[in-house]
C-alpha positions as CSV (number, residue, x, y, z in Angstrom):
1,M,317.0,29.9,219.1
2,I,319.9,27.2,216.2
3,D,318.9,28.5,212.8
4,V,317.1,25.9,211.8
5,H,318.6,25.3,208.2
6,I,321.7,24.3,209.9
7,M,320.3,20.6,210.9
8,P,318.3,19.3,207.8
9,I,322.0,20.1,206.1
10,A,323.7,18.1,209.1
11,L,321.7,15.6,208.8
12,T,322.2,15.1,205.2
13,I,325.8,15.5,205.6
14,I,325.9,12.7,208.1
15,L,323.6,10.3,206.3
16,V,324.9,10.7,203.1
17,G,328.3,9.8,204.4
18,W,327.1,7.2,206.0
19,S,325.8,5.3,202.7
20,S,328.9,5.9,201.1
21,W,330.4,3.7,204.4
22,R,327.4,1.5,204.3
23,F,325.7,1.2,201.7
24,A,328.8,1.3,199.6
25,A,328.9,-2.1,196.3
26,S,331.4,-4.3,198.6
27,Q,331.9,-3.6,201.9
28,A,335.3,-4.2,201.2
29,E,335.8,-1.8,198.6
30,L,337.8,1.8,199.9
31,V,337.7,0.5,203.5
32,R,339.8,3.1,204.3
33,E,338.6,5.9,202.1
34,R,335.0,5.2,203.3
35,R,335.8,5.7,206.6
36,I,337.5,9.1,206.3
37,W,334.9,10.0,204.4
38,L,332.4,9.7,207.1
39,Q,334.4,10.8,210.0
40,G,334.8,14.1,207.5
41,C,330.9,14.1,207.3
42,L,330.6,13.5,210.8
43,C,332.9,16.8,211.6
44,I,331.4,19.4,209.1
45,A,327.8,18.3,209.6
46,F,328.9,19.2,214.4
47,G,330.7,21.4,212.9
48,M,328.4,23.8,211.7
49,V,325.6,22.5,214.2
50,I,328.3,24.1,216.6
51,E,329.0,27.0,215.0
52,A,325.1,28.2,213.9
53,Q,324.4,28.1,217.3
54,P,323.2,31.5,218.8
55,V,323.5,30.3,222.5
56,L,326.9,30.3,223.7
57,H,329.5,32.7,222.3
58,W,332.7,31.5,222.9
59,R,336.2,31.7,221.3
60,V,336.8,28.4,222.4
61,L,333.8,27.0,220.4
62,D,334.5,28.8,217.8
63,A,337.7,27.4,218.1
64,F,336.3,23.5,218.2
65,S,334.0,24.4,215.4
66,M,336.3,25.5,212.9
67,G,339.3,23.0,213.9
68,L,335.9,20.1,213.0
69,L,335.2,22.2,210.2
70,L,338.7,22.3,208.5
71,G,339.2,18.4,210.0
72,G,336.3,17.0,208.4
73,Y,337.3,19.3,204.3
74,Q,340.9,18.3,205.4
75,Q,339.9,14.2,204.9
76,F,337.3,14.7,202.1
77,A,341.0,16.3,200.1
78,L,342.8,12.7,202.2
79,V,340.4,10.7,200.1
80,L,340.6,12.6,197.1
81,A,344.3,12.5,197.1
82,S,344.8,8.7,197.7
83,L,341.9,7.7,194.6
84,Q,344.6,9.1,192.7
85,G,347.4,8.5,194.0
86,R,348.9,11.6,194.9
87,K,350.7,12.4,198.3
88,P,348.9,13.1,201.0
89,W,349.4,16.6,202.6
90,Y,349.4,15.6,205.8
91,V,351.6,17.4,207.2
92,A,350.4,20.7,205.5
93,G,346.6,19.7,206.5
94,T,347.9,19.3,210.6
95,L,350.3,22.1,210.8
96,L,346.5,24.7,209.2
97,C,344.5,22.7,212.1
98,L,346.4,23.8,214.5
99,L,346.7,27.9,213.0
100,T,343.3,28.3,213.3
101,L,342.7,26.7,216.4
102,L,345.4,29.1,217.5
103,A,343.6,32.0,215.4
104,N,340.7,31.5,217.3
105,T,341.8,31.3,220.7
106,D,342.2,35.0,222.8
107,L,345.4,35.6,220.4
108,L,344.0,37.6,217.9
109,P,341.4,39.9,217.7
110,A,338.1,38.6,216.6
111,Q,337.8,39.9,213.1
112,W,341.5,38.1,213.3
113,A,340.4,35.2,213.6
114,A,337.2,35.8,211.7
115,M,339.9,36.3,208.1
116,W,341.8,33.8,209.0
117,N,339.4,31.2,209.5
118,V,338.3,32.6,206.0
119,V,341.3,32.1,204.5
120,A,341.9,28.0,205.9
121,L,338.2,27.5,204.6
122,G,338.9,28.8,201.1
123,G,342.6,27.2,200.5
124,V,340.9,24.1,201.6
125,F,338.1,24.4,199.1
126,V,340.2,25.3,195.9
127,R,342.2,22.5,196.9
128,L,339.1,19.8,196.7
129,A,338.5,22.2,193.5
130,W,341.5,20.9,191.9
131,L,341.2,17.2,193.5
132,H,337.5,17.0,191.9
133,W,338.8,18.6,188.5
134,Q,341.4,15.7,188.2
135,I,338.6,13.5,188.9
136,E,335.6,14.8,186.8
137,Q,337.6,15.1,183.6
138,H,338.3,11.3,183.5
139,I,334.9,9.9,185.1
140,R,332.2,12.2,183.8
141,P,333.5,14.2,180.5
142,G,331.1,17.1,180.4
143,Y,330.3,19.9,182.8
144,P,332.5,20.0,186.2
145,I,329.8,20.0,188.6
146,L,331.9,19.8,191.7
147,T,334.4,21.5,190.1
148,T,332.1,24.1,190.1
149,L,330.9,23.9,193.4
150,Y,333.5,24.4,195.1
151,A,335.6,27.1,193.1
152,L,332.4,29.0,193.7
153,G,332.4,28.7,197.4
154,A,336.0,29.6,197.2
155,I,335.3,32.5,195.8
156,T,332.6,33.5,198.5
157,F,335.0,33.3,200.3
158,A,337.5,35.2,199.2
159,L,334.6,38.6,198.7
160,R,333.4,37.4,202.3
161,L,337.5,37.8,203.1
162,A,336.9,41.2,201.3
163,A,334.0,42.4,203.2
164,L,335.7,41.7,206.7
165,A,339.2,43.7,205.6
166,W,337.3,46.2,204.1
167,Q,337.0,49.6,206.4
168,G,337.4,46.4,208.9
169,G,334.3,45.0,208.2
170,S,331.4,46.0,207.2
171,I,328.2,44.2,207.6
172,V,326.4,44.2,205.8
173,L,328.5,42.7,202.9
174,V,329.1,40.5,205.4
175,D,325.3,38.9,206.3
176,M,325.1,39.0,202.4
177,S,327.8,36.7,201.8
178,D,326.3,34.9,204.9
179,P,323.6,33.0,202.4
180,L,325.6,32.4,200.1
181,L,328.0,30.3,201.8
182,Y,326.0,28.5,203.5
183,L,324.6,27.8,199.5
184,F,327.7,26.5,198.2
185,V,329.8,25.2,201.4
186,S,326.4,22.4,201.9
187,T,325.3,21.9,198.1
188,A,329.6,21.2,197.5
189,T,329.9,19.0,200.8
190,I,325.7,16.8,199.8
191,Y,327.1,16.6,196.5
192,G,329.7,16.0,197.1
193,S,329.4,12.5,198.9
194,F,326.5,11.6,196.4
195,G,330.3,11.9,194.2
196,F,332.3,9.9,196.1
197,L,329.6,6.8,196.4
198,M,328.9,7.1,193.3
199,V,333.2,6.2,192.3
200,I,333.1,3.5,194.8
201,L,330.0,1.7,193.2
202,R,332.1,2.9,189.3
203,R,335.3,1.7,190.5
204,R,333.0,-1.6,191.8
205,T,331.7,-1.8,188.1
206,L,334.8,-1.4,186.2
207,H,336.3,-4.4,188.9
208,L,333.0,-6.3,187.3
209,V,333.5,-5.8,183.5
210,R,337.5,-6.4,184.0
211,E,337.0,-10.6,185.9
212,T,334.5,-10.2,182.9
213,L,336.7,-10.2,179.8
214,Q,340.1,-10.4,181.9
215,D,341.8,-13.8,182.0
216,S,342.6,-14.9,185.7
217,L,346.3,-15.9,185.6
218,T,347.2,-13.6,182.7
219,G,345.4,-10.4,183.2
220,A,345.2,-10.1,179.2
221,L,341.3,-9.9,178.1
222,N,339.5,-13.5,177.6
223,R,337.9,-15.3,174.9
224,R,334.8,-12.9,175.6
225,G,337.0,-9.4,175.8
226,L,338.7,-10.6,172.5
227,D,335.3,-10.9,171.0
228,E,334.5,-7.1,172.6
229,A,337.5,-6.1,170.9
230,L,337.1,-7.1,167.2
231,Q,333.3,-6.3,167.5
232,Q,335.0,-2.2,168.6
233,L,337.0,-2.4,165.5
234,R,334.7,-3.1,163.3
235,L,332.6,-0.2,164.4
236,A,335.6,2.3,164.8
237,V,335.3,5.3,163.7
238,P,337.4,6.4,161.3
239,P,337.7,2.6,160.4
240,F,341.2,0.7,160.4
241,R,341.8,0.2,156.6
242,R,343.9,-2.8,157.2
243,V,343.6,-5.2,159.9
244,A,346.7,-7.9,161.9
245,M,345.7,-10.7,163.5
246,A,347.7,-13.6,164.7
247,M,347.4,-17.1,166.4
248,L,350.8,-18.0,168.5
249,D,350.9,-20.5,171.0
250,V,354.1,-21.8,173.3
251,D,356.5,-24.8,172.0
252,H,356.7,-27.7,173.5
253,F,354.2,-26.5,176.7
254,K,352.9,-29.7,178.2
255,Q,357.0,-30.8,178.1
256,V,357.2,-27.7,180.7
257,N,354.2,-28.9,182.6
258,D,355.3,-32.2,182.7
259,R,358.8,-31.7,183.9
260,Y,359.1,-28.3,186.3
261,G,355.0,-28.6,187.1
262,H,351.8,-26.8,186.5
263,A,352.3,-24.2,188.8
264,A,355.7,-23.4,186.1
265,G,353.6,-23.3,183.8
266,D,351.5,-20.8,184.7
267,E,353.9,-18.8,185.5
268,V,355.6,-18.5,181.4
269,L,352.3,-18.2,180.4
270,R,352.1,-14.2,182.8
271,A,355.4,-13.7,181.2
272,L,354.0,-13.7,177.5
273,A,351.6,-12.1,178.5
274,R,354.1,-9.6,180.4
275,F,356.0,-9.3,177.9
276,F,353.6,-8.1,175.0
277,Q,351.6,-6.6,177.0
278,Q,354.4,-3.8,177.8
279,S,355.7,-4.9,173.5
280,L,352.6,-3.8,172.3
281,R,350.8,-0.4,171.2
282,E,348.3,1.0,173.2
283,Q,346.0,0.2,170.1
284,D,347.1,-3.0,170.1
285,V,344.6,-6.0,171.7
286,F,347.1,-9.3,173.3
287,A,344.1,-12.3,174.4
288,R,344.5,-15.4,175.7
289,Y,342.7,-17.6,173.2
290,G,342.5,-20.8,175.5
291,G,345.4,-22.5,177.2
292,E,348.8,-21.5,176.2
293,E,347.3,-20.5,172.6
294,F,346.5,-16.9,172.9
295,C,345.6,-13.9,170.2
296,V,347.1,-10.7,168.8
297,L,345.6,-7.7,167.1
298,L,347.5,-5.1,165.4
299,P,345.3,-2.5,164.4
300,G,346.1,-0.6,161.4
301,A,349.3,-2.4,160.2
302,G,349.6,-4.7,156.5
303,P,351.2,-7.9,156.5
304,A,354.9,-6.9,156.3
305,D,354.3,-4.2,159.5
306,A,352.6,-7.4,161.1
307,L,355.8,-9.7,160.8
308,R,358.1,-7.5,160.4
309,K,356.8,-6.3,164.9
310,L,356.0,-9.9,165.2
311,D,359.5,-11.8,163.8
312,A,360.9,-9.2,166.5
313,L,358.5,-10.6,169.1
314,R,359.6,-14.1,169.1
315,E,363.4,-13.5,168.2
316,Q,363.4,-11.2,171.8
317,F,361.0,-13.7,174.2
318,A,363.5,-16.6,173.2
319,R,366.3,-14.7,174.7
320,L,364.1,-13.6,177.7
321,P,365.4,-15.7,181.0
322,L,362.0,-17.1,182.6
323,Q,362.0,-17.9,186.2
324,A,359.5,-19.9,186.8
325,G,359.1,-23.0,190.0
326,G,362.7,-22.0,191.1
327,H,364.1,-23.2,187.0
328,T,365.6,-20.4,185.3
329,L,364.3,-21.4,181.3
330,H,364.0,-20.0,177.6
331,C,360.8,-20.5,175.7
332,T,360.1,-19.8,172.0
333,F,356.5,-19.5,170.4
334,S,355.6,-20.0,167.1
335,V,352.6,-17.6,164.8
336,G,350.2,-18.3,162.4
337,L,349.7,-14.7,160.7
338,V,347.0,-12.9,158.4
339,S,345.7,-9.4,157.9
340,W,342.9,-7.9,155.9
341,D,340.9,-4.3,155.0
342,D,337.8,-4.9,154.2
343,A,336.0,-4.3,156.8
344,E,332.5,-6.3,155.6
345,V,335.8,-9.1,156.8
346,N,334.4,-12.2,158.7
347,P,336.6,-12.4,162.2
348,E,335.6,-15.8,163.0
349,K,337.0,-16.7,159.5
350,C,340.3,-15.1,160.0
351,L,340.2,-16.4,163.7
352,H,340.2,-19.8,162.3
353,Q,342.7,-19.2,159.4
354,A,344.8,-18.0,161.5
355,D,345.1,-21.0,163.4
356,D,345.0,-23.7,161.0
357,L,348.3,-21.4,160.0
358,L,349.7,-21.7,163.8
359,Y,349.6,-25.1,163.0
360,Q,351.6,-24.8,159.8
361,A,353.9,-22.6,162.3
362,K,354.3,-25.9,164.1
363,R,355.2,-28.9,161.8
364,A,357.0,-26.1,160.2
365,G,360.1,-26.8,163.3
366,R,358.1,-24.6,165.9
367,N,359.7,-20.9,167.2
368,C,358.8,-19.1,163.1
369,I,355.8,-17.5,161.8
370,V,354.0,-18.4,159.3
371,Q,351.8,-15.5,157.1
372,A,348.6,-15.8,154.9
373,G,349.7,-16.1,151.4
374,Q,353.2,-18.4,152.3
375,A,353.7,-22.0,150.6
376,G,353.6,-25.1,153.3
377,P,355.3,-26.5,154.7
C-alpha cells in the first residue's frame, strides 16, 4: 500500500503551486515564473507519489520519479534565479537530469544509482539554499527560514550518502535518514511555495507603492512622495544636522512646448529627471513638484556645499544635448535654494521660501541660482 504520508504532502504541494499561479495579486504579474513554479510543484508531487508506491520496483520507474523530482527542483531554482536577474543554468541542469536518468537504468548497480540520486538532489538543495539566502536577506531581514530548511535538507542528503557508502550501505542508517528527508524536503517545498507566493504579493505591493509615490511621466517622486521623504528626514536617526532644499524650474519651457510640441516637452522633463537621478547621491531626494517645477533635497549639505553642487549641475545640464521630437535642444533651469539646521523647522515654509527664490532667479535672467540671504534683483 502506498505511503499514506506522501499523499497529503503531494496534494499540499500541488495546491500551493496552484495558488501561486491562480491567486496572485495580479494575473499579469510574473506569468512565466508562476507557470514554471506550478510545473515544478506538479513534477515534485508526482515524483513523490511514484517513488512512494510499494508495488512496482522497476528501474525505469525509479528513473522517471527521480527525473520528475530533480526537474521540479531545477524549475524552482530557475524561477529564483530569474527573480534575482541571475543567469539560469540551463545546460548544467539539463545535463544533471540526463545523467540522473541514465544512472537509474541498468547501466549502474542499484546502490550506485541511489548514491548518485542523493548527490544530485543534495547539490540542487545546496543551490536552492543559496538562492533563498540571496532573496531572504533582502526581502525579510531576520531568521532565514527557507535557507535553513534547504540547508538542513542538503545536510540530510549528505548523511544519507554517508550511510549508503558506509560498508556497502547500512540499512539502519538509511532507514533513519528517511524520516528526516521527508520532513525537510516536504517542509522546504511547501514553505518555499508559500514564500514564492509572498514574493509575488510583495512585488505587487511595491509596484502599487511606486505608482502612488512616483510621477508617472518622469519616474521621480511626486508631491506625495516628497511629503513622505520630508517626513522621513524629520524622523531620521541620527537626525541630519543640515538639510538643503532647492526648487528648480526649466527655463522657457512653454516655448519648447509651443515650438516643438508637448511630446518634446515631456522628453525634456524626462531627460532632466534622468540627469538628476544619475547625478545625486543615494540619500538625496528628487521630486516633481508640478508642471516643469522640481524639488531637490540634499540631506547633510550646508549652504555652500549645496550651492556648489547645484551650480555644477546647472552648468552641466546647460551643455547637455537633449533629443526631443526629432530635434536636438539645449535647455537650462533656474534654482531657488534654502537650507536649515533646525530639526523643528517647518518644511512647508521652506518650500514656499524656495519657490519665492526661484521666481527671483527667473526675474534675474534665468539659468542662475538665488540662495536665501542673497539680495534680490
